Rosetta silent file (secondary structure, phi, psi, omega in degrees, C-alpha in Angstrom):
SEQUENCE: MLVALLASIVALMSAQPTGAPSSDVRVSTAQVGSQRVRYIDWGGSGEPFVLLPARCDSPFVYGDLAPFLTKHLRVLSPWTRGCPGAEPSSGEMGIDQQIADLVAFLDAMGLQRATFAGHSASGGKVVRLARQFPARVSRIITLDII
SCORE:     score description
SCORE:     0.000 S_00000001
   1 L     0.000  -45.189  177.480  -16.991   21.746    2.436 S_00000001
   2 H   -55.793  -41.893  178.529  -18.655   18.276    2.299 S_00000001
   3 H   -60.151  -43.430  179.253  -22.031   19.969    1.918 S_00000001
   4 H   -64.776  -42.874  175.343  -20.794   22.004   -1.030 S_00000001
   5 H   -56.141  -49.216 -178.749  -19.377   18.877   -2.629 S_00000001
   6 H   -66.225  -35.876  175.453  -22.675   16.999   -2.270 S_00000001
   7 H   -63.847  -37.146  177.606  -24.557   20.064   -3.620 S_00000001
   8 H   -66.606  -40.537  179.283  -22.267   20.029   -6.664 S_00000001
   9 H   -65.385  -45.682  178.360  -22.939   16.317   -7.221 S_00000001
  10 H   -60.075  -42.261 -179.895  -26.716   16.832   -6.916 S_00000001
  11 H   -64.983  -39.684  174.566  -26.525   19.700   -9.384 S_00000001
  12 H   -62.655  -38.951 -178.465  -24.576   17.496  -11.790 S_00000001
  13 H   -67.710  -23.236  177.715  -27.102   14.737  -11.570 S_00000001
  14 H   -96.182   -6.172 -175.592  -29.889   17.150  -12.637 S_00000001
  15 L   -92.152  162.009  173.782  -27.813   18.818  -15.453 S_00000001
  16 L   -81.766  132.975 -178.089  -27.597   17.652  -19.004 S_00000001
  17 L   -66.234  145.843  178.041  -24.202   16.073  -19.761 S_00000001
  18 L   -91.644  -36.627 -178.357  -22.021   18.152  -22.080 S_00000001
  19 L    77.337   -7.225 -179.336  -19.682   15.446  -23.212 S_00000001
  20 L  -119.391  149.481 -179.014  -17.017   18.070  -23.778 S_00000001
  21 L   -73.919  153.079  175.959  -14.256   19.259  -21.402 S_00000001
  22 L   -67.931  157.132 -177.158  -14.545   22.801  -20.063 S_00000001
  23 L   -70.196  -16.578 -179.262  -12.507   25.482  -21.823 S_00000001
  24 L   -83.666   -5.292 -177.116  -10.639   25.997  -18.567 S_00000001
  25 L   -68.185  133.179  175.175   -9.129   22.476  -18.682 S_00000001
  26 E  -124.834  126.191  169.545   -5.385   22.311  -18.909 S_00000001
  27 E   -93.719  126.768 -172.596   -3.480   19.083  -19.702 S_00000001
  28 E  -137.569  175.145  172.179   -0.013   19.394  -18.268 S_00000001
  29 E  -126.032  149.292  177.370    2.845   17.208  -17.149 S_00000001
  30 E  -130.730  144.614  175.514    4.612   17.042  -13.819 S_00000001
  31 E   -80.914  113.537 -177.627    7.959   15.464  -12.912 S_00000001
  32 E  -118.362   99.528 -174.239    7.066   12.681  -10.491 S_00000001
  33 L    62.281 -127.399 -176.713   10.313   10.992   -9.346 S_00000001
  34 L   -94.263    1.066 -176.902   12.060    9.754  -12.484 S_00000001
  35 E  -110.798  156.144  170.503    8.782    9.713  -14.451 S_00000001
  36 E   -99.015  134.139  179.756    6.747   12.455  -16.165 S_00000001
  37 E  -119.453  127.329  173.653    2.998   12.205  -15.283 S_00000001
  38 E   -82.764  145.519  177.234    0.323   13.790  -17.459 S_00000001
  39 E  -150.916  161.094  173.082   -2.584   15.230  -15.581 S_00000001
  40 E  -103.405  127.468  168.877   -5.642   17.465  -16.104 S_00000001
  41 E   -98.351  103.621 -176.999   -5.904   20.616  -14.088 S_00000001
  42 E   -76.110  -12.960 -179.780   -9.631   21.341  -14.127 S_00000001
  43 E    94.675 -161.702 -177.722   -9.000   24.618  -12.310 S_00000001
  44 L    94.584  171.179  175.861  -10.813   25.903   -9.263 S_00000001
  45 L  -136.862  165.619 -179.277   -9.550   27.085   -5.957 S_00000001
  46 L   108.218 -158.745 -178.710   -9.763   25.799   -2.507 S_00000001
  47 E   -58.543  137.394  177.971   -8.981   22.412   -1.107 S_00000001
  48 E   -66.911  135.146  178.393   -7.118   20.082   -3.553 S_00000001
  49 E  -131.346  120.652 -175.834   -9.378   17.290   -4.888 S_00000001
  50 E  -109.930  120.695  179.583   -7.803   14.490   -6.940 S_00000001
  51 E   -96.793  125.735  178.330  -10.088   12.441   -9.226 S_00000001
  52 E  -111.922  116.384 -176.058   -8.813    9.013  -10.178 S_00000001
  53 L   -76.322  163.284  176.597  -10.438    7.249  -13.128 S_00000001
  54 L   -63.956  133.890  172.653  -10.959    3.453  -13.268 S_00000001
  55 L    42.971 -114.962 -177.791   -8.091    1.264  -14.362 S_00000001
  56 L  -110.009   30.940  172.272   -6.793    2.817  -17.562 S_00000001
  57 L   -68.518  157.002  169.557   -9.673    5.163  -18.310 S_00000001
  58 L   -72.585  145.376  174.819   -8.733    8.696  -19.261 S_00000001
  59 H   -64.069   -9.932  175.721   -9.280   11.392  -16.652 S_00000001
  60 H   -66.758   -6.878  179.732  -11.631   12.994  -19.188 S_00000001
  61 H   -65.956  -18.467  176.877  -14.212   10.536  -17.962 S_00000001
  62 H   -92.019   14.205 -176.559  -14.775   13.210  -15.245 S_00000001
  63 L   -57.949  -28.045  177.568  -15.495   15.850  -17.870 S_00000001
  64 L   -91.732  -22.625 -178.862  -19.070   16.332  -16.743 S_00000001
  65 L   -89.196  -46.019 -171.539  -18.410   16.226  -12.966 S_00000001
  66 H   -55.341  -42.058  178.040  -15.181   18.196  -12.591 S_00000001
  67 H   -58.290  -30.617  177.224  -16.530   21.604  -13.674 S_00000001
  68 H   -68.887  -39.266 -176.617  -19.198   21.444  -10.917 S_00000001
  69 H   -74.274  -19.565 -178.092  -16.521   20.775   -8.361 S_00000001
  70 L   -72.362   -7.274  174.032  -14.257   23.665   -9.337 S_00000001
  71 L   -67.628  -24.510 -172.516  -16.711   26.023   -7.698 S_00000001
  72 L  -130.443  -13.224 -174.034  -15.410   24.955   -4.334 S_00000001
  73 E  -134.149  156.229  167.770  -12.231   22.886   -5.013 S_00000001
  74 E   -89.076  113.271 -167.529   -9.018   22.787   -6.971 S_00000001
  75 E  -108.495  126.699  179.110   -9.563   19.732   -9.099 S_00000001
  76 E  -131.994  154.748 -176.523   -6.792   17.614  -10.598 S_00000001
  77 E  -150.233  105.018  175.766   -6.758   14.198  -12.329 S_00000001
  78 E   -81.134  151.794  167.278   -3.551   12.321  -13.210 S_00000001
  79 L   -76.965  151.060  175.808   -3.282    9.537  -15.873 S_00000001
  80 L   -82.420  133.444  177.831   -2.205    6.180  -14.447 S_00000001
  81 L   -50.673  132.207  174.119    1.372    5.148  -15.326 S_00000001
  82 L    92.795  -10.275 -174.937    1.446    2.745  -18.221 S_00000001
  83 L   -95.747  158.747  178.832   -2.033    3.523  -19.487 S_00000001
  84 L   -56.653  134.229 -177.675   -3.010    5.027  -22.881 S_00000001
  85 L    96.091  -20.332  178.587   -2.584    8.791  -22.835 S_00000001
  86 L   -75.078  160.386  167.886    0.066    8.627  -20.069 S_00000001
  87 L   -60.573  150.782  173.754    3.690    9.544  -20.634 S_00000001
  88 L   -56.566  142.071 -173.850    5.842    6.591  -21.628 S_00000001
  89 L  -132.290  150.801  172.927    6.847    4.700  -18.584 S_00000001
  90 L  -131.901  162.918  178.375    9.365    2.132  -17.508 S_00000001
  91 L    86.622 -166.273 -175.897    9.671    0.029  -14.486 S_00000001
  92 L   -59.767  139.481  174.700    7.052   -1.222  -11.976 S_00000001
  93 L  -130.255   17.301 -175.943    3.434   -0.400  -12.583 S_00000001
  94 L   -73.280 -179.068 -176.934    1.695   -2.345   -9.798 S_00000001
  95 H   -61.442  -41.034  177.722   -0.591   -0.903   -7.138 S_00000001
  96 H   -61.016  -42.149  178.858    2.239   -0.008   -4.734 S_00000001
  97 H   -68.226  -38.168  177.900    3.990    1.942   -7.458 S_00000001
  98 H   -63.732  -40.159  175.242    0.744    3.714   -8.379 S_00000001
  99 H   -62.929  -46.277  175.731    0.268    4.744   -4.782 S_00000001
 100 H   -59.196  -38.012  176.682    3.861    5.988   -4.590 S_00000001
 101 H   -60.336  -40.155 -174.568    3.148    7.908   -7.854 S_00000001
 102 H   -71.290  -38.269  179.116    0.146    9.619   -6.193 S_00000001
 103 H   -68.472  -39.479  178.536    2.208   10.735   -3.159 S_00000001
 104 H   -68.020  -28.498  176.737    4.972   11.967   -5.518 S_00000001
 105 H   -63.662  -51.446  177.806    2.265   13.726   -7.555 S_00000001
 106 H   -51.364  -48.921  179.291    1.177   15.642   -4.421 S_00000001
 107 H   -57.375  -44.727 -177.718    4.794   16.597   -3.861 S_00000001
 108 H   -63.913  -32.786  179.126    5.280   17.720   -7.446 S_00000001
 109 H   -82.780   -7.172  179.960    2.152   19.877   -7.145 S_00000001
 110 L    73.931   31.515 -175.825    3.365   21.372   -3.905 S_00000001
 111 L  -110.698  128.740  175.477    0.399   19.873   -1.987 S_00000001
 112 L   -75.717  -43.782 -175.113    0.578   18.455    1.551 S_00000001
 113 L  -143.489  157.182  175.871   -2.845   16.863    1.618 S_00000001
 114 E  -153.395  160.956  165.863   -5.799   16.265   -0.756 S_00000001
 115 E   -91.211  139.666  179.850   -9.129   14.600   -0.940 S_00000001
 116 E  -117.536  137.390  174.059   -9.072   11.648   -3.320 S_00000001
 117 E  -121.550  128.248  178.571  -12.011   10.159   -5.290 S_00000001
 118 E  -129.997  135.094  176.070  -11.495    6.822   -7.050 S_00000001
 119 E   -98.492  138.626  178.312  -13.861    5.070   -9.415 S_00000001
 120 L    53.817 -123.083 -177.968  -14.084    1.303   -9.665 S_00000001
 121 H   -57.904  -26.778  178.806  -10.600   -0.241   -9.196 S_00000001
 122 H   -76.866  -11.071  172.378   -9.254    3.221   -8.219 S_00000001
 123 H   -68.645  -41.273  174.993  -11.619    3.157   -5.225 S_00000001
 124 H   -63.400  -32.380 -178.940   -9.458    0.441   -3.793 S_00000001
 125 H   -65.986  -41.766 -178.745   -6.398    2.481   -4.654 S_00000001
 126 H   -71.809  -32.309  175.617   -7.622    5.451   -2.618 S_00000001
 127 H   -65.837  -43.519 -178.071   -8.483    3.271    0.364 S_00000001
 128 H   -65.648  -42.361  177.171   -4.951    1.767    0.275 S_00000001
 129 H   -52.802  -52.657 -176.520   -3.453    5.284   -0.184 S_00000001
 130 H   -62.516  -35.387  176.719   -5.241    6.479    2.977 S_00000001
 131 H   -65.560  -46.971 -175.892   -4.073    3.489    4.955 S_00000001
 132 H   -77.870  -33.924 -177.422   -0.458    3.868    3.946 S_00000001
 133 L  -130.833   68.073  178.658   -0.176    7.695    3.957 S_00000001
 134 H   -59.348  -28.117 -176.167   -2.893    9.040    6.297 S_00000001
 135 H   -74.210  -17.292 -175.521   -1.149   12.373    6.766 S_00000001
 136 H  -100.977   -1.459 -173.417   -1.439   13.053    2.972 S_00000001
 137 E  -120.063  122.439  173.657   -5.126   12.253    2.626 S_00000001
 138 E   -78.244  -49.424  179.608   -7.926   14.594    3.848 S_00000001
 139 E  -153.313  162.347  173.236  -10.760   12.354    2.763 S_00000001
 140 E  -127.359  147.125  174.702  -11.503    9.575    0.391 S_00000001
 141 E  -130.063  126.760  177.745  -14.515    9.033   -1.813 S_00000001
 142 E  -108.986  134.345  179.918  -15.155    5.691   -3.527 S_00000001
 143 E  -119.580  113.279  176.410  -17.386    5.451   -6.526 S_00000001
 144 L    54.264   50.091 -170.981  -18.684    2.057   -7.699 S_00000001
 145 L   -71.411  143.451  173.327  -15.731    0.377   -5.984 S_00000001
 146 L  -119.580    0.000    0.000  -14.645   -3.121   -7.017 S_00000001
């Protein structure tokens, strides 16, 4: 599986960026605890793979990468609570709440485990998620972590 993921990333690096999301992309909402969370379901089948954008970036930042990953993985990407494009939110929005939201997102999607990739500040988030909930995390990937 890791070889397939790396092959997809290499293919992406040699491809011309499209700048547009795939026609298979679905923006949906899931009930996560008392909050509704917007997420992108990039499609695909296989092991669940959750892409987390940096800080308050939109999950659409993965628009060029995600279609390559769907050949081998089911790719999902939630918006971060309190960020532009997310559902209106109330209450705590710190890192611990964001991690709790990710675990609740897995539950809402009916997933026991997933691989998580986090860019920039979300790289730290996936490391913390793996430390706090190792049974829910298959692997982590950090991209340009700060």
